[in-house]
N, C-alpha and C positions, 0 to 999 in steps of 0.2 A: 465131660460127654461122651458113653461107650458106643460106637457104629458094630453092626453083630449083626448075623448071617440069621434072618431062625430059622432053615431051612439045616443049618451044618450047626448052630448053638455055638459057632465061634465065633467069640469079639473080638475086634482090632484093636488098635492102636488108640490111645483116649486121645481132644480131639479137646484144648484148653479151649476155655469162653468167657470173653468179652465179662466183670461181675463177678470172679467167680475165685472162695477165696478155703480154704480149706477147715475155716468156721462158718459152717451152716446157720448158726443164728447172725450173724454178721451181715452179712455177704452171699447172693450167690443167684444161681438162676431158680428163679420161680416158678416159672410158667415153659409153656414150649409146646408147640404145631405144630406136625408133618404137613408136607402134600407135593404137588407137582407144579415146578413154575418156567413157563417157556421147554417144555419137555425134560428138567431135570430135578430126580426130590431133592427137597429144600427144608432145613429147618428154622423155624422164627425162635428164637429167644425173648423172656423177658426177663431182666432182673432187681437182684434188689437193691439197686443204686440208679437205675433210671435208666437205664442203658439196653438197648433193643439190636438183638442183632440176628439178621439175614444166612444160610449156612447150607453151602452146594454140601450134601453127603453123599456122590459120589466120589469129588475131587474134594472130601474133606477139608473146604478151608469159608471161611467168613467170605461171602459178599458185597462186598464197596467193601465202608466206613460202617462202626458202627451207629446206631444211629441212639439222638443226644436231647432229647426234648422231656422228660419225661421227668419234672422233678421227687423223686423219692421211687420206694416201688414198684415196678410193672407187676401187675400183680394178672393177667390176664394177655394172651394175645389167642388169636383166628384167621385162619389163611383158608382165604374166598376168594370168589372172582364179583364182580361189578362188572354187569354186562360185557365185556370180552376182558375184560383187564384182571387179573393175578392182583390180590389188595392181601395186605396185612392189617389186620384191626389189633388193638391194644389198650386197654385200660389200667392207672395206674390211681396208684392214692393219693396222688395232686391232683383229682376228681376229673380228672379230663382223661378223652376218649379218641385218639388218635388214627388217621385211616392212611396206610401208606403205600401207593403206589410202587409195584413189585415191578412192575413194568421195565423203571426205572433204574435198576439197581447194576 
């Protein structure tokens, strides 16, 4: 994943993302959503190997441990709020949909 500044068009160093390889057909991030959680810009990624990660985009780091609960590809992620709680919704090829409370991460 590359972070850039839309105002300047300058790209910064690459962030290594869990679940990625150089071979796009074998593994890799399949989906991503971005938003703000607790006042910080974040991204949630879902990978072919079932790994879901929450990223702090300002600090350019993984928040907590990767979530390994899907069996196989995660093909959809979405950040939203339920009540006053920030959550990530994920869907996988294992026919499961999960709701992750991001306030606990």
